[in-house]
N, C-alpha and C positions, 0 to 999 in steps of 0.2 A: 463505344469502341467496336470496331469491326475486325473480324478474324476470318479470312477466307470467305467473305461475302455474308457471313452470319453476324447479325447484330447481337453483341453481348452487353448485358446491362451491368452496371457497377453494383457491388454489394452495398446493401443499405446499412448493415450493421455488422461490426466485428469487434472483438475484444482487442483493442490496440495494445494493451499491456502485454499480451501474449507475444505480440510481434515486436515488442520494444527493443530487444537486443539487436534484431536484424535491422530495424529501422535506424537505430543509432549507428550501427556499422555502416549503413548506406549513407547516412548524413556525414559521417567522418570521411567517407570516400568521395565527398563533394557531389553526391547525387542530388538532383533537385527534388522538390516535393512532388512535382508532377511525375517524374521518373519513378519515384518510390510508389506513388499511388497507382500508376499503371502496372508496376510489377506485382503488387498485391491485389489489383482489381478493385481499388477503393477510389474515393473522391479525394482530390487534393486538399479539400477542407478538413476531411477526417484525419489526414496525416498532419496537417498544421495544428489542429486541436490536440491530437495525441502527443505531438512533440512539445507543445506548450505545457500541457498537464505534467508531462514527465519532467521538464526543466523546472517547473514550479515545485514539484515534489522534491527534487534533488536539492534545490535552493533551500527549502524549508528544513530538510533534514540536516543540511550542512550547518545551519544556524542552531541546531539542536531542538527544533520545534517538532513535537510528536504529531503524527497524523491524527486527525479527528476520528473519534469512533463512528462507525457506520451504523445506520439504522435509527430507529426511534428511541428516544430516551425512556427509561423505565418510569412507570406511573408513580411508583412509591418514592421516587427520587433517590433510591439507593443505587450504588454502583453495582455492576453485575458481579455475581458470585465468583470468587477466585477458585482456582483449582483446590479441591478439598485437601489434597495431600500437602500442598504448600501452606495452606491456612493452618492445618494441624501442626505442621513443623514450626510455623511462626508462633503459635500459642504455646507450644512446648518450650521454645527458647525464652519466651516472655516469662513463663512460669519459673523456669530455672533461674533467670535473672532476679526475679522477686525473692525466691528462696535464698539465693546467695546474698542479696541485700539484707534480708531479715537475719540471716546467720551472722553477717558482718556487724550488724548493729546489735546483736545479741538479744533479739526480740523473739526468737523462735522458741 
């Protein structure tokens, strides 16, 4: 792209998710991929792929499919540790249910 005789290069990488709301607004305004790419200084292919990933994510969440966890799986095969506060609350509730059950069955 040229601007006043100066050759400007396109950005090689950017986080498209950050620009997602603006890109979607421009798509709804019937802007072409090339117009959007020129506005942000990106390649048309970057916009195409970003829109495709966004649409795929929206479709999956509309069907109730949770996003995949990011990163490498744990070596020990265990799920990542939950928030300690919520885990403690869960254990307290479980303990209370067991006590209530034992009291109900008169085993305490």
